[in-house]
C-alpha positions, 0 to 999 in steps of 0.5 A: 362321244358320237364319233366314237360310238359311231366308229362301234357301230352305233349309227343312229345316234341323235346330238341336238348339236350334230350338224348332220343329224341334229336340230336344223334352224326352223325345226320344231325342236320339241318334236325331233327330241320326241321322235329321238326319244321314241326310237332310242334304247338308251339316253345318256345325260351329261349332268352339270350345274347347267343341265341341273338348273335347266327345266328343259334338261329336266323334261327331257329326262322325265320324257325318257323316264316315262318311256321306260328307256335306259338312263345313263346319267354322268356327272361331267362338271362338279355338281351336288347331288342336291342339285340333281332332280330327285326323279333322277337320284331316287331310282338311277345310279350316277357316274361321277366322270369328274373325280379320279382318272379324267378318262373312264371306261364303262360297259352298257349291256342292252337287252338281249345281251348286245354290248357297247363299249364306251370311253368318256374323256375330259371336257365334253360340252354335251348335256345328252345323247340319244343312243338306238341300235339299227 
């Protein structure tokens, strides 16, 4: 996903596992996530049962929500609606990427009308993705 987004002009992305721009050994990871959250426009959460059970994933979601970030939640592994945080399900539309076609295309419109087209396919191993426009 990160590579596809970069190839379409979204160069300022944060992915915690990225060897170049992600978290480094010995880094204060909570501070790094807060810096990424402060500068981003959109946060993509890839929801799985492990994501739904994680208190840290919930904290990252609540941080993004408190910063009034646009939130895109995509279910990437079978996860019951009841497992997801009520703070997410009560307010945000969630996209199910596992039923039907395994490749899904969607369009996200960011203010003031800039478009990003994104393609997600089966098998992602990510739990979140931060996106910002330069």
